[in-house]
N, C-alpha and C positions, 0 to 999 in steps of 0.2 A: 504494500500500500504506500502511495506517495505521501511525503510529508506535507502537511497543511501549514501555511504561513498566515499570520495575522498582519494587519496594517496597524500603524501607530494609533490611528484614530479609533481603533477597536479595543484598545487596551484599557482595562479597568481593574481595580483591586479584586473584584469578584471573579474575574475570568482566570481560570487556571490552565496550566500547561500551554502557555503561549510561546510561539517561536516567531521571531521577526527577522526579516532581511533588511539591513540598513547600511548607510554610509555614515561614518563618524565625521561630521563636518566641522566640529570644534572639540578640542581636548585641552584641558588645562589642569594644573596641579597646584591648588592653593596651599599655602604654608601658614599654619595657624600659630602654634606655640613655639616651634623651633624653626628659624629661617633656613636651616640646612636640611630640613626633613619635610617631605611631602605629607600633607594632612589628609589628602584624598585624591582621587582622580575624578574630575567632573567632565562630562561630555554632552554634546548635543548630537542626537541621531536624526537622520532624514531618511524617509522611505520613498519608494518610487511613485507614490501618490502626492508627494510634496509635504507630508505631515512631519512635524518635528516633536521630539520629546527630550527632556533632560535625563541623564543617567549618571549614577554615582557609584564609585567603588570606595568603600571606607578604608581607612588607614591600615587596618589589620589584614586586608586582602590585596594591597597594592602589589606585593611581590608575586602573587599568584597570577595577576592579570596584566601587569605592566608591559610584558613582551607581546601580548596578544592584541593590544589596543593601540592604534596609531591613527592620527588625524588623516583623513582622506581615504582611508581603507574601507572596503566593503566587508561586512561580517554577518554571520547568522548567530543570533543570540537566543538562548533558551534557558529555562529554569531560573528566572529572575523574579524579584518581588516588585510590587507596584504599590506606591503610597501617594498620599496627597502632596501636591507641590504647593508649598506655602512660603511666606516671607516676602520681603521686598527685594527688588533688583534681580528678578528672575530672568534668565535668558530666553525663555520660551513661554508662550501663553497656553500651554497644555495644562489641564487641571491635575495631571498625575505625573509622577516621576518614577523612573526605573531604578531599582536598587539591586546591586549585584550581591549574590550569596556565594559561599564556598562552592556550592553545587552548580552555579551558573556555568553554562557551556558557551564558549566563543569559538566559532569556526570561520575559516576563510570562505568567502562567498565568490561564486563565479560572477562575471560581469553582469551588471544590472544598469538600466537607464536611470541612474540616480546622479544628479549633478554634484559637483564638488562643494558647492555653496548653497545655502538656503536663505538668501537675504530677503527681508521684507522692508523695503525702503519707505521712509516717511518724509514728509516735506519739512524743510527748515522752519517754515511758518508754524507748523503744528508743534514742533519742539519748542520754539520760542514762546508760543501762546499758551503752553502748558496744557494743551488739549488731550495729551496722551496720558494713559494710566501710568503713574510713576512706579508701579510695582514691577514693571518690565523694562529691561535695558533696551536702548535704541541705538547705541553706538559707543565708540570709545575715542577719546581725544589723545592723540600722540603729540608730544612736545619735543 
């Protein structure tokens, strides 16, 4: 029997045994307590329908997954947890977030028509007028 894959917009905390095909369009490693030590791996996934979701690998699992996760790469992800996405300054407007477990499976995926970037541009006028929801990031300033 062929493997069934879900799309990001179908992910909920109640749906079990979900497997997704994604591209890692953004990956960063925040440093919290110790500036020389990664606190977690944070990512944004994009699927072939253009849906995005944030994903996290907690500090205790970084060694297990660091060599399997690379920005720009296609992956098949299974056996993960799903929780509410809360807080301010979120990178994605998806209501849920993927959490990696020790049992999470990460496999290389064949070519898929998923772009390298998933930008959602907003106008400068909207940013300056503060019309946008401040819970979500809209860009980054490089000096």
